[in-house]
C-alpha positions in Angstrom: 94.4 -129.1 -34.7 97.4 -128.3 -36.8 97.6 -132.0 -37.9 94.3 -131.9 -39.7 94.4 -131.0 -43.4 91.5 -131.1 -45.8 93.4 -132.7 -48.7 93.0 -135.7 -50.9 95.2 -138.9 -50.5 97.7 -137.9 -53.2 98.3 -134.5 -51.7 98.5 -136.0 -48.2 101.2 -138.4 -49.3 103.2 -135.5 -50.9 103.0 -133.5 -47.6 104.1 -136.3 -45.3 106.9 -137.4 -47.6 108.2 -133.9 -47.6 108.1 -133.9 -43.7 110.1 -137.1 -43.5 110.1 -140.0 -41.1 107.2 -140.0 -38.6 105.4 -137.0 -40.3 101.6 -137.4 -40.2 98.3 -135.8 -40.8 94.6 -136.5 -40.5 92.4 -135.9 -43.5 88.9 -136.7 -44.7 88.6 -140.2 -46.0 87.6 -141.2 -49.5 86.1 -144.5 -48.2 83.2 -145.2 -45.9 85.1 -144.2 -42.8 85.1 -140.5 -42.0 88.8 -139.8 -41.5 92.2 -141.3 -42.5 95.6 -141.0 -40.7 98.4 -140.6 -43.3 101.8 -141.4 -42.0 105.3 -141.4 -43.5 107.5 -144.3 -42.3 110.3 -146.4 -43.8 110.3 -144.5 -47.1 106.6 -145.0 -47.8 103.1 -143.6 -46.8 100.6 -145.5 -44.7 96.9 -144.6 -45.0 95.1 -145.9 -42.0 91.4 -145.3 -41.6 90.0 -143.8 -38.4 86.6 -145.4 -37.6 83.7 -144.9 -35.3 83.1 -148.1 -33.3 79.7 -149.5 -32.4 80.2 -148.2 -28.8 80.8 -144.6 -30.3 84.5 -144.8 -29.5 87.2 -144.1 -32.0 89.4 -146.9 -33.4 92.4 -147.0 -35.7 92.4 -149.4 -38.7 90.5 -152.6 -38.7 88.9 -153.9 -35.5 91.2 -155.8 -33.2 90.3 -157.6 -30.0 91.5 -155.6 -27.0 92.3 -152.5 -29.2 92.9 -149.1 -27.6 89.8 -147.0 -28.1 89.4 -143.2 -27.7 86.7 -140.7 -27.1 88.1 -138.2 -29.7 90.5 -138.2 -32.6 92.6 -135.7 -30.6 93.0 -138.4 -27.9 94.0 -140.9 -30.6 96.7 -138.6 -32.0 98.0 -137.6 -28.5 98.2 -141.3 -27.6 100.2 -142.4 -30.6 102.6 -139.4 -30.3 103.8 -141.1 -27.1 102.9 -144.8 -27.6 104.1 -147.1 -30.3 101.9 -147.7 -33.4 102.3 -151.0 -35.0 102.1 -150.7 -38.8 100.8 -153.4 -41.1 100.9 -154.0 -44.9 99.1 -156.9 -46.5 98.6 -158.5 -43.0 102.2 -158.4 -42.0 103.9 -156.1 -39.5 106.1 -153.7 -41.4 107.2 -151.4 -38.5 106.6 -149.7 -35.2 106.8 -146.0 -34.7 105.3 -143.0 -32.9 103.6 -140.1 -34.6 106.1 -137.3 -35.1 105.6 -133.9 -36.5 103.0 -132.7 -39.0 103.2 -130.6 -42.1 102.6 -126.9 -41.9 
């Protein structure tokens, strides 16, 4: 999984910023959730937690009714490389994008 990097939040932001629009990586989380998706979009970084749901599926961000759920993180990444991810900040939609490349 070339998109996984064992780095902290600060380093992850540096890496995706250098990669440009759509650049992303998955990293260990510093919160209660196990992993975080760090994505560069619109000149800024988004850090979105990846969580284990009560049904043992994988979800992205906070729970949403009718959200897409996955069996693995790999499935989540593959899905959002071809399907639009809606980005939020402070409860407002700030953009829509697909996951692009990832840092080396």
